[in-house]
MOPAC internal coordinates of N, CA, C and O (Angstrom, degrees):
PM7 1SCF
backbone

  N    0.0000 0     0.00 0     0.00 0    0    0    0
  C    1.4451 1     0.00 0     0.00 0    1    0    0
  C    1.5340 1   107.91 1     0.00 0    2    1    0
  O    1.2310 1   119.97 1   -51.98 1    3    2    1
  N    1.3337 1   117.66 1   128.02 1    3    2    1
  C    1.4689 1   120.52 1  -179.71 1    5    3    2
  C    1.5291 1   111.84 1   -71.33 1    6    5    3
  O    1.2310 1   121.49 1   -24.11 1    7    6    5
  N    1.3267 1   114.74 1   155.89 1    7    6    5
  C    1.4590 1   120.87 1   178.32 1    9    7    6
  C    1.5273 1   107.62 1  -111.82 1   10    9    7
  O    1.2310 1   120.94 1   -46.32 1   11   10    9
  N    1.3227 1   115.82 1   133.68 1   11   10    9
  C    1.4572 1   119.10 1  -179.46 1   13   11   10
  C    1.5296 1   109.95 1   -72.90 1   14   13   11
  O    1.2310 1   120.18 1   -25.97 1   15   14   13
  N    1.3265 1   117.26 1   154.03 1   15   14   13
  C    1.4668 1   119.87 1   176.13 1   17   15   14
  C    1.5279 1   111.73 1   -57.84 1   18   17   15
  O    1.2310 1   119.93 1   145.45 1   19   18   17
  N    1.3331 1   117.73 1   -34.55 1   19   18   17
  C    1.4604 1   121.27 1   179.24 1   21   19   18
  C    1.5166 1   111.74 1   -64.15 1   22   21   19
  O    1.2310 1   120.40 1   136.47 1   23   22   21
  N    1.3498 1   116.83 1   -43.53 1   23   22   21
  C    1.4655 1   119.96 1   178.07 1   25   23   22
  C    1.5195 1   111.34 1   -64.31 1   26   25   23
  O    1.2310 1   120.28 1   137.27 1   27   26   25
  N    1.3233 1   117.07 1   -42.73 1   27   26   25
  C    1.4572 1   120.64 1   178.71 1   29   27   26
  C    1.5290 1   110.32 1   -61.93 1   30   29   27
  O    1.2310 1   120.59 1   138.51 1   31   30   29
  N    1.3189 1   116.48 1   -41.49 1   31   30   29
  C    1.4593 1   120.76 1   178.43 1   33   31   30
  C    1.5222 1   111.41 1   -61.96 1   34   33   31
  O    1.2310 1   120.29 1   138.05 1   35   34   33
  N    1.3390 1   117.05 1   -41.95 1   35   34   33
  C    1.4708 1   120.58 1   179.64 1   37   35   34
  C    1.5336 1   111.75 1   -65.45 1   38   37   35
  O    1.2310 1   120.44 1   146.39 1   39   38   37
  N    1.3224 1   116.76 1   -33.61 1   39   38   37
  C    1.4634 1   120.20 1   175.44 1   41   39   38
  C    1.5250 1   109.37 1   -67.60 1   42   41   39
  O    1.2310 1   120.68 1   135.87 1   43   42   41
  N    1.3310 1   116.31 1   -44.13 1   43   42   41
  C    1.4696 1   120.97 1  -178.54 1   45   43   42
  C    1.5251 1   112.03 1   -63.24 1   46   45   43
  O    1.2310 1   120.34 1   143.23 1   47   46   45
  N    1.3183 1   116.95 1   -36.77 1   47   46   45
  C    1.4702 1   120.07 1  -177.07 1   49   47   46
  C    1.5222 1   112.55 1   -87.61 1   50   49   47
  O    1.2310 1   120.10 1   174.59 1   51   50   49
  N    1.3264 1   117.42 1    -5.41 1   51   50   49
  C    1.4554 1   120.40 1   178.42 1   53   51   50
  C    1.5169 1   113.96 1    87.45 1   54   53   51
  O    1.2310 1   120.06 1  -173.88 1   55   54   53
  N    1.3342 1   117.49 1     6.12 1   55   54   53
  C    1.4612 1   120.06 1   176.90 1   57   55   54
  C    1.5286 1   111.37 1   -68.44 1   58   57   55
  O    1.2310 1   120.27 1   150.30 1   59   58   57
  N    1.3243 1   117.10 1   -29.70 1   59   58   57
  C    1.4544 1   123.32 1   173.47 1   61   59   58
  C    1.5218 1   107.11 1  -112.33 1   62   61   59
  O    1.2310 1   120.73 1   -28.18 1   63   62   61
  N    1.3126 1   116.20 1   151.82 1   63   62   61
  C    1.4542 1   119.44 1   174.04 1   65   63   62
  C    1.5171 1   109.91 1   -70.39 1   66   65   63
  O    1.2310 1   120.72 1    -1.82 1   67   66   65
  N    1.3267 1   116.22 1   178.18 1   67   66   65
  C    1.4639 1   118.81 1   178.86 1   69   67   66
  C    1.5166 1   110.79 1   -59.11 1   70   69   67
  O    1.2310 1   120.40 1   -36.75 1   71   70   69
  N    1.3182 1   116.84 1   143.25 1   71   70   69
  C    1.4676 1   120.04 1   178.43 1   73   71   70
  C    1.5232 1   110.77 1   -70.98 1   74   73   71
  O    1.2310 1   121.30 1    -4.94 1   75   74   73
  N    1.3058 1   115.11 1   175.06 1   75   74   73
  C    1.4648 1   120.31 1   178.97 1   77   75   74
  C    1.5236 1   110.32 1   -63.62 1   78   77   75
  O    1.2310 1   121.17 1   -19.06 1   79   78   77
  N    1.3191 1   115.36 1   160.94 1   79   78   77
  C    1.4623 1   120.03 1   178.02 1   81   79   78
  C    1.5219 1   110.88 1   -56.82 1   82   81   79
  O    1.2310 1   120.47 1   141.35 1   83   82   81
  N    1.3273 1   116.70 1   -38.65 1   83   82   81
  C    1.4626 1   120.79 1   179.63 1   85   83   82
  C    1.5204 1   111.05 1   -60.09 1   86   85   83
  O    1.2310 1   119.96 1   135.25 1   87   86   85
  N    1.3263 1   117.68 1   -44.75 1   87   86   85
  C    1.4659 1   121.36 1   179.88 1   89   87   86
  C    1.5270 1   109.81 1   -66.46 1   90   89   87
  O    1.2310 1   120.52 1   138.44 1   91   90   89
  N    1.3297 1   116.61 1   -41.56 1   91   90   89
  C    1.4687 1   119.73 1   178.56 1   93   91   90
  C    1.5271 1   110.25 1   -60.17 1   94   93   91
  O    1.2310 1   120.54 1   137.25 1   95   94   93
  N    1.3138 1   116.57 1   -42.75 1   95   94   93
  C    1.4591 1   120.12 1   179.69 1   97   95   94
  C    1.5248 1   111.46 1   -65.89 1   98   97   95
  O    1.2310 1   120.08 1   141.08 1   99   98   97
  N    1.3300 1   117.44 1   -38.92 1   99   98   97
  C    1.4755 1   120.49 1   176.71 1  101   99   98
  C    1.5175 1   110.82 1   -64.72 1  102  101   99
  O    1.2310 1   120.52 1   137.55 1  103  102  101
  N    1.3456 1   116.62 1   -42.45 1  103  102  101
  C    1.4630 1   120.12 1   177.94 1  105  103  102
  C    1.5241 1   110.93 1   -62.47 1  106  105  103
  O    1.2310 1   120.22 1   139.29 1  107  106  105
  N    1.3267 1   117.18 1   -40.71 1  107  106  105
  C    1.4647 1   120.97 1   178.43 1  109  107  106
  C    1.5219 1   110.31 1   -59.94 1  110  109  107
  O    1.2310 1   120.46 1   137.57 1  111  110  109
  N    1.3338 1   116.73 1   -42.43 1  111  110  109
  C    1.4680 1   120.07 1   178.51 1  113  111  110
  C    1.5226 1   111.19 1   -63.68 1  114  113  111
  O    1.2310 1   120.74 1   133.30 1  115  114  113
  N    1.3216 1   116.18 1   -46.70 1  115  114  113
  C    1.4651 1   120.98 1  -177.91 1  117  115  114
  C    1.5225 1   111.39 1   -64.22 1  118  117  115
  O    1.2310 1   120.55 1   138.31 1  119  118  117
  N    1.3424 1   116.55 1   -41.69 1  119  118  117
  C    1.4617 1   121.50 1  -176.92 1  121  119  118
  C    1.5243 1   112.80 1   -87.56 1  122  121  119
  O    1.2310 1   120.57 1   179.81 1  123  122  121
  N    1.3370 1   116.51 1    -0.19 1  123  122  121
  C    1.4597 1   122.00 1  -174.78 1  125  123  122
  C    1.5251 1   110.05 1    51.78 1  126  125  123
  O    1.2310 1   121.56 1  -134.01 1  127  126  125
  N    1.3378 1   114.63 1    45.99 1  127  126  125
  C    1.4632 1   122.08 1  -178.72 1  129  127  126
  C    1.5233 1   109.37 1  -107.67 1  130  129  127
  O    1.2310 1   121.01 1   -15.89 1  131  130  129
  N    1.3029 1   115.67 1   164.11 1  131  130  129
  C    1.4570 1   121.98 1   178.41 1  133  131  130
  C    1.5301 1   109.11 1   -72.77 1  134  133  131
  O    1.2310 1   120.87 1   -64.52 1  135  134  133
  N    1.3202 1   115.94 1   115.48 1  135  134  133
  C    1.4687 1   121.57 1  -177.96 1  137  135  134
  C    1.5218 1   111.18 1   -59.01 1  138  137  135
  O    1.2310 1   119.79 1   136.09 1  139  138  137
  N    1.3262 1   118.01 1   -43.91 1  139  138  137
  C    1.4584 1   121.31 1  -178.87 1  141  139  138
  C    1.5285 1   111.64 1   -65.61 1  142  141  139
  O    1.2310 1   120.40 1   144.66 1  143  142  141
  N    1.3309 1   116.85 1   -35.34 1  143  142  141
  C    1.4660 1   120.31 1   178.13 1  145  143  142
  C    1.5326 1   110.66 1   -66.88 1  146  145  143
  O    1.2310 1   120.38 1   137.72 1  147  146  145
  N    1.3296 1   116.87 1   -42.28 1  147  146  145
  C    1.4655 1   119.20 1   177.83 1  149  147  146
  C    1.5260 1   111.10 1   -64.99 1  150  149  147
  O    1.2310 1   120.28 1   140.80 1  151  150  149
  N    1.3189 1   117.07 1   -39.20 1  151  150  149
  C    1.4645 1   120.04 1   177.30 1  153  151  150
  C    1.5300 1   109.91 1   -64.60 1  154  153  151
  O    1.2310 1   119.92 1   141.35 1  155  154  153
  N    1.3399 1   117.76 1   -38.65 1  155  154  153
  C    1.4634 1   120.98 1   178.30 1  157  155  154
  C    1.5214 1   110.75 1   -63.66 1  158  157  155
  O    1.2310 1   120.58 1   135.76 1  159  158  157
  N    1.3261 1   116.49 1   -44.24 1  159  158  157
  C    1.4661 1   120.92 1   179.28 1  161  159  158
  C    1.5275 1   110.33 1   -61.09 1  162  161  159
  O    1.2310 1   120.52 1   145.56 1  163  162  161
  N    1.3342 1   116.61 1   -34.44 1  163  162  161
  C    1.4626 1   121.80 1   179.48 1  165  163  162
  C    1.5248 1   112.11 1   -78.44 1  166  165  163
  O    1.2310 1   120.38 1  -179.03 1  167  166  165
  N    1.3428 1   116.88 1     0.97 1  167  166  165
  C    1.4565 1   120.18 1   178.87 1  169  167  166
  C    1.5042 1   113.61 1    84.11 1  170  169  167
  O    1.2310 1   120.59 1  -158.01 1  171  170  169
  N    1.3090 1   116.47 1    21.99 1  171  170  169
  C    1.4645 1   120.56 1  -177.47 1  173  171  170
  C    1.5166 1   110.83 1  -122.74 1  174  173  171
  O    1.2310 1   120.52 1  -128.96 1  175  174  173
  N    1.3123 1   116.62 1    51.04 1  175  174  173
  C    1.4528 1   120.45 1   178.69 1  177  175  174
  C    1.5164 1   109.77 1   -61.53 1  178  177  175
  O    1.2310 1   121.14 1   -47.30 1  179  178  177
  N    1.2998 1   115.43 1   132.70 1  179  178  177
  C    1.4579 1   120.20 1   178.53 1  181  179  178
  C    1.5246 1   109.30 1   -62.31 1  182  181  179
  O    1.2310 1   121.01 1   -53.51 1  183  182  181
  N    1.3021 1   115.68 1   126.49 1  183  182  181
  C    1.4464 1   120.90 1   176.19 1  185  183  182
  C    1.5128 1   115.44 1    83.15 1  186  185  183
  O    1.2310 1   119.54 1   168.80 1  187  186  185
  N    1.3371 1   118.49 1   -11.20 1  187  186  185
  C    1.4629 1   119.02 1  -177.09 1  189  187  186
  C    1.5221 1   111.71 1   -81.75 1  190  189  187
  O    1.2310 1   120.71 1   150.61 1  191  190  189
  N    1.3145 1   116.25 1   -29.39 1  191  190  189
  C    1.4516 1   119.81 1  -178.26 1  193  191  190
  C    1.5177 1   113.34 1    72.79 1  194  193  191
  O    1.2310 1   119.89 1  -173.02 1  195  194  193
  N    1.3411 1   117.81 1     6.98 1  195  194  193
  C    1.4666 1   121.23 1  -177.14 1  197  195  194
  C    1.5211 1   111.11 1   -59.73 1  198  197  195
  O    1.2310 1   120.43 1   132.63 1  199  198  197
  N    1.3145 1   116.78 1   -47.37 1  199  198  197
  C    1.4585 1   120.23 1  -178.55 1  201  199  198
  C    1.5230 1   110.04 1   -65.46 1  202  201  199
  O    1.2310 1   121.31 1   133.47 1  203  202  201
  N    1.3225 1   115.10 1   -46.53 1  203  202  201
  C    1.4614 1   119.20 1  -179.21 1  205  203  202
  C    1.5281 1   110.61 1   -61.03 1  206  205  203
  O    1.2310 1   120.38 1   139.49 1  207  206  205
  N    1.3313 1   116.88 1   -40.51 1  207  206  205
  C    1.4599 1   120.18 1   179.95 1  209  207  206
  C    1.5215 1   111.09 1   -64.80 1  210  209  207
  O    1.2310 1   119.90 1   140.14 1  211  210  209
  N    1.3381 1   117.80 1   -39.86 1  211  210  209
  C    1.4693 1   120.35 1   178.07 1  213  211  210
  C    1.5201 1   110.43 1   -63.40 1  214  213  211
  O    1.2310 1   120.43 1   139.03 1  215  214  213
  N    1.3262 1   116.78 1   -40.97 1  215  214  213
  C    1.4677 1   120.72 1   179.07 1  217  215  214
  C    1.5179 1   110.04 1   -63.92 1  218  217  215
  O    1.2310 1   120.22 1   134.40 1  219  218  217
  N    1.3281 1   117.18 1   -45.60 1  219  218  217
  C    1.4632 1   120.40 1  -179.97 1  221  219  218
  C    1.5252 1   111.46 1   -63.66 1  222  221  219
  O    1.2310 1   120.12 1   141.50 1  223  222  221
  N    1.3285 1   117.37 1   -38.50 1  223  222  221
  C    1.4665 1   121.23 1   177.71 1  225  223  222
  C    1.5208 1   110.75 1   -63.94 1  226  225  223
  O    1.2310 1   120.56 1   136.08 1  227  226  225
  N    1.3292 1   116.53 1   -43.92 1  227  226  225
  C    1.4672 1   120.67 1   178.57 1  229  227  226
  C    1.5310 1   110.82 1   -64.05 1  230  229  227
  O    1.2310 1   120.45 1   137.51 1  231  230  229
  N    1.3150 1   116.74 1   -42.49 1  231  230  229
  C    1.4684 1   119.78 1   179.02 1  233  231  230
  C    1.5258 1   111.08 1   -63.37 1  234  233  231
  O    1.2310 1   120.33 1   140.44 1  235  234  233
  N    1.3262 1   116.97 1   -39.56 1  235  234  233
  C    1.4657 1   120.16 1   178.07 1  237  235  234
  C    1.5217 1   110.38 1   -63.43 1  238  237  235
  O    1.2310 1   120.03 1   139.40 1  239  238  237
  N    1.3268 1   117.54 1   -40.60 1  239  238  237
  C    1.4668 1   120.96 1   178.63 1  241  239  238
  C    1.5290 1   110.64 1   -64.93 1  242  241  239
  O    1.2310 1   120.35 1   138.96 1  243  242  241
  N    1.3182 1   116.95 1   -41.04 1  243  242  241
  C    1.4637 1   120.79 1   178.28 1  245  243  242
  C    1.5266 1   110.07 1   -63.78 1  246  245  243
  O    1.2310 1   120.75 1   134.66 1  247  246  245
  N    1.3480 1   116.17 1   -45.34 1  247  246  245
  C    1.4694 1   120.89 1   179.26 1  249  247  246
  C    1.5207 1   110.35 1   -59.68 1  250  249  247
  O    1.2310 1   120.27 1   135.62 1  251  250  249
  N    1.3258 1   117.08 1   -44.38 1  251  250  249
  C    1.4603 1   121.65 1  -179.86 1  253  251  250
  C    1.5317 1   110.66 1   -62.19 1  254  253  251
  O    1.2310 1   120.59 1   137.11 1  255  254  253
  N    1.3199 1   116.47 1   -42.89 1  255  254  253
  C    1.4635 1   120.66 1   178.39 1  257  255  254
  C    1.5134 1   111.59 1   -63.17 1  258  257  255
  O    1.2310 1   120.44 1   139.39 1  259  258  257
  N    1.3190 1   116.77 1   -40.61 1  259  258  257
  C    1.4668 1   120.47 1   178.40 1  261  259  258
  C    1.5216 1   111.33 1   -66.01 1  262  261  259
  O    1.2310 1   120.75 1   140.39 1  263  262  261
  N    1.3278 1   116.16 1   -39.61 1  263  262  261
  C    1.4709 1   119.29 1   178.41 1  265  263  262
  C    1.5299 1   110.74 1   -63.81 1  266  265  263
  O    1.2310 1   120.17 1   138.52 1  267  266  265
  N    1.3263 1   117.29 1   -41.48 1  267  266  265
  C    1.4723 1   120.41 1   177.73 1  269  267  266
  C    1.5235 1   110.86 1   -64.52 1  270  269  267
  O    1.2310 1   120.56 1   139.77 1  271  270  269
  N    1.3223 1   116.53 1   -40.23 1  271  270  269
  C    1.4578 1   120.99 1   178.57 1  273  271  270
  C    1.5278 1   110.70 1   -64.09 1  274  273  271
  O    1.2310 1   120.72 1   134.80 1  275  274  273
  N    1.3227 1   116.24 1   -45.20 1  275  274  273
  C    1.4697 1   119.84 1   178.58 1  277  275  274
  C    1.5251 1   111.02 1   -61.28 1  278  277  275
  O    1.2310 1   120.20 1   138.71 1  279  278  277
  N    1.3261 1   117.23 1   -41.29 1  279  278  277
  C    1.4657 1   120.94 1   179.22 1  281  279  278
  C    1.5256 1   110.51 1   -64.91 1  282  281  279
  O    1.2310 1   120.37 1   140.12 1  283  282  281
  N    1.3143 1   116.89 1   -39.88 1  283  282  281
  C    1.4632 1   120.27 1   179.22 1  285  283  282
  C    1.5198 1   111.02 1   -66.23 1  286  285  283
  O    1.2310 1   120.45 1   137.88 1  287  286  285
  N    1.3218 1   116.74 1   -42.12 1  287  286  285
  C    1.4717 1   120.77 1   178.69 1  289  287  286
  C    1.5221 1   109.89 1   -65.50 1  290  289  287
  O    1.2310 1   120.21 1   135.80 1  291  290  289
  N    1.3237 1   117.21 1   -44.20 1  291  290  289
  C    1.4730 1   120.60 1   179.19 1  293  291  290
  C    1.5229 1   109.93 1   -62.31 1  294  293  291
  O    1.2310 1   119.76 1   139.55 1  295  294  293
  N    1.3147 1   118.06 1   -40.45 1  295  294  293
  C    1.4614 1   121.96 1   178.81 1  297  295  294
  C    1.5074 1   113.35 1   -65.66 1  298  297  295
  O    1.2310 1   120.68 1   147.85 1  299  298  297
  N    1.3136 1   116.31 1   -32.15 1  299  298  297
  C    1.4664 1   119.31 1  -178.92 1  301  299  298
  C    1.5206 1   112.12 1   -76.46 1  302  301  299
  O    1.2310 1   120.43 1   163.44 1  303  302  301
  N    1.3563 1   116.77 1   -16.56 1  303  302  301
  C    1.4606 1   120.90 1  -179.85 1  305  303  302
  C    1.5328 1   113.25 1   -94.34 1  306  305  303
  O    1.2310 1   119.89 1   174.57 1  307  306  305
  N    1.3241 1   117.81 1    -5.43 1  307  306  305
  C    1.4606 1   120.48 1   179.47 1  309  307  306
  C    1.5292 1   109.96 1   -71.83 1  310  309  307
  O    1.2310 1   121.92 1   -39.20 1  311  310  309
  N    1.2930 1   113.93 1   140.80 1  311  310  309
  C    1.4710 1   118.18 1   175.52 1  313  311  310
  C    1.5066 1   109.36 1   -98.89 1  314  313  311
  O    1.2310 1   120.45 1   -39.33 1  315  314  313
  N    1.2981 1   116.74 1   140.67 1  315  314  313
  C    1.4702 1   121.01 1  -178.89 1  317  315  314
  C    1.5071 1   111.88 1   -90.47 1  318  317  315
  O    1.2310 1   120.10 1   180.00 1  319  318  317

């Protein structure tokens, strides 16, 4: 699937997060760039777990926020 110049520009300026690994690999081929270097720049170093750890941290924060929200909603429905 082709990428529009606007989407590529938004990735370059940081308006969008890093693209998928597939897109990074396609860009590396097109630009004759080092695929592993582009993945590293995107925070996806092979074996480092940096990307995976960031995702897990974000998911934990979301889960915690949802639990607090559920507790607040449950508390507001209690009758005294």
